C-alpha positions as CSV (number, residue, x, y, z in Angstrom):
1,X,95.1,107.3,122.0
2,X,97.9,109.6,120.7
3,X,100.8,107.2,121.5
4,X,99.7,104.8,119.5
5,X,98.5,107.3,116.6
6,X,102.5,108.8,117.1
7,X,103.6,104.7,116.7
8,X,101.6,104.1,113.4
9,X,102.8,107.4,112.2
10,X,106.4,106.5,112.7
11,X,105.8,102.7,111.1
12,X,104.0,104.6,107.7
13,X,107.5,107.0,107.4
14,X,106.4,109.6,109.7
15,X,109.3,111.7,111.4
16,X,108.3,114.6,112.2
17,X,108.1,115.2,115.8
18,X,104.5,114.5,116.8
19,X,102.7,116.3,119.6
20,X,101.0,113.8,122.0
21,X,97.4,115.7,122.1
22,X,94.4,114.0,122.0
23,X,93.3,115.9,118.6
24,X,96.7,114.0,116.8
25,X,94.4,111.8,114.8
26,X,92.5,115.1,113.4
27,X,95.6,116.0,111.8
28,X,96.9,118.5,114.4
29,X,100.9,118.5,114.1
30,X,101.9,119.7,110.8
31,X,103.8,117.1,108.5
32,X,105.4,117.6,105.3
33,X,103.8,116.8,102.1
34,X,106.8,114.6,101.1
35,X,106.2,112.4,104.5
36,X,102.2,112.8,104.3
37,X,102.2,111.0,100.6
38,X,105.0,108.5,101.4
39,X,102.8,107.4,104.3
40,X,100.1,106.8,102.1
41,X,102.2,104.2,99.5
42,X,101.7,101.3,101.6
43,X,98.1,101.4,101.5
44,X,98.4,101.6,97.3
45,X,101.1,99.0,96.8
46,X,100.3,96.5,99.8
47,X,101.6,97.0,102.8
48,X,105.3,98.0,102.0
49,X,106.8,100.9,103.7
50,X,109.0,103.3,101.6
51,X,111.5,105.9,102.3
52,X,110.4,108.8,100.1
53,X,113.0,110.9,98.3
54,X,113.2,113.7,95.6
55,X,116.5,113.5,94.2
56,X,117.0,110.0,92.7
57,X,120.6,110.7,90.4
58,X,122.4,113.8,89.7
59,X,124.7,114.0,86.8
60,X,127.4,116.5,85.7
61,X,126.5,118.1,82.2
62,X,128.8,115.7,80.7
63,X,126.6,112.9,81.6
64,X,128.8,111.3,84.6
65,X,126.7,110.5,87.2
66,X,127.9,111.5,90.8
67,X,125.0,110.2,93.2
68,X,122.5,107.8,92.7
69,X,119.5,107.1,95.9
70,X,120.1,103.7,96.9
71,X,117.8,102.0,99.4
72,X,114.1,100.9,99.3
73,X,112.0,101.0,102.0
74,X,111.1,99.7,105.5
75,X,109.8,96.2,104.1
76,X,106.6,95.1,105.2
77,X,104.4,97.0,107.7
78,X,101.0,96.9,107.2
79,X,98.6,93.5,107.2
80,X,96.2,93.1,104.1
81,X,93.6,93.4,105.8
82,X,94.4,96.5,107.3
83,X,95.1,97.9,103.6
84,X,92.0,96.5,102.2
85,X,90.2,98.8,104.8
86,X,92.0,101.6,104.5
87,X,91.6,101.2,100.8
88,X,87.9,100.8,101.1
89,X,87.8,104.3,103.2
90,X,89.9,105.9,101.1
91,X,88.2,105.1,97.9
92,X,84.9,106.2,99.7
93,X,86.3,109.6,100.2
94,X,86.3,109.8,96.1
95,X,83.2,108.1,95.7
96,X,81.1,109.7,97.7
97,X,83.0,112.5,100.2
98,X,85.4,115.2,100.1
99,X,87.7,113.9,97.3
100,X,84.8,113.7,94.7
101,X,86.7,116.2,92.6
102,X,89.9,114.2,92.2
103,X,87.7,111.4,90.6
104,X,88.5,110.4,86.6
105,X,87.3,107.0,85.3
106,X,89.2,104.5,84.0
107,X,91.1,103.6,87.6
108,X,90.4,102.6,91.0
109,X,91.3,105.5,93.0
110,X,91.4,106.5,96.4
111,X,92.7,109.5,99.0
112,X,92.2,111.7,101.4
113,X,91.6,115.8,101.9
114,X,92.7,118.1,104.5
115,X,92.2,121.8,105.4
116,X,93.8,123.1,108.3
117,X,91.8,125.5,110.7
118,X,91.3,128.9,109.7
119,X,91.8,127.5,106.2
120,X,95.7,128.5,106.3
121,X,96.5,125.8,103.9
122,X,94.8,122.9,102.5
123,X,95.8,119.4,100.6
124,X,95.4,116.3,98.8
125,X,96.8,112.7,98.8
126,X,95.6,110.1,96.2
127,X,97.0,107.0,94.8
128,X,95.7,104.2,92.6
129,X,98.1,101.0,92.2
130,X,100.6,102.0,89.8
131,X,101.0,105.6,91.0
132,X,100.7,108.5,94.2
133,X,100.8,111.8,94.2
134,X,99.9,114.9,96.9
135,X,99.1,118.8,96.4
136,X,99.5,121.1,99.1
137,X,98.3,124.6,98.6
138,X,98.5,127.9,101.2
139,X,100.1,131.3,101.6
140,X,103.6,131.6,102.5
141,X,102.8,133.5,105.5
142,X,100.2,131.1,106.8
143,X,97.2,133.7,106.5
144,X,93.9,132.5,105.3
145,X,92.8,131.2,102.3
146,X,89.2,132.4,101.0
147,X,87.2,129.1,100.8
148,X,90.3,126.9,99.8
149,X,89.7,123.4,101.3
150,X,91.8,119.8,100.4
151,X,88.6,118.6,98.4
152,X,88.8,121.7,96.3
153,X,91.9,123.3,94.7
154,X,94.5,120.7,95.7
155,X,92.2,117.7,94.6
156,X,91.5,119.5,91.1
157,X,95.1,119.8,90.4
158,X,95.8,116.4,91.5
159,X,93.4,115.1,89.1
160,X,94.8,117.4,86.4
161,X,98.2,115.9,87.2
162,X,97.1,112.4,87.5
163,X,94.6,112.0,84.9
164,X,97.3,112.3,82.2
165,X,99.7,110.6,84.3
166,X,97.7,107.4,84.3
167,X,97.0,107.3,80.9
168,X,100.9,107.0,80.0
169,X,101.0,104.2,82.4
170,X,98.2,102.1,80.8
171,X,97.0,100.4,83.8
172,X,93.8,100.0,85.8
């Protein structure tokens, strides 16, 4: 039920308030892209939670470091059998489902598409063993986009960024 979904979301690092409605598992509560992308990291890294962040260091013009983010994550949060199940489902989404426009060869990939009701916004979160990324598209005033879905523009944008990024990692 919804309470279990919220408990799992919290374990994965979602801190945004979630409404305990029966439709919650379908994504009916909004979550920002940083939290959403961070929640997928345990599937890519073998079950370890992370604390997503945007800024790693801040330096003065002279190069003096005035801030460095410390900390790593929440530790082991998902068993390997559950990680394997999720990876199987999420890789199938790219191989045969709505995420097919995110595919590129040479790397084992997995991911998930999303489109809000009324087509107000769309997203794609995808990963490999070495990189993870999320893409969101939408209108600032939450107005309808014409025919944009998570498996379309966001998946293509993700591929256009991640394919060259993966080439630079030399990881398969």
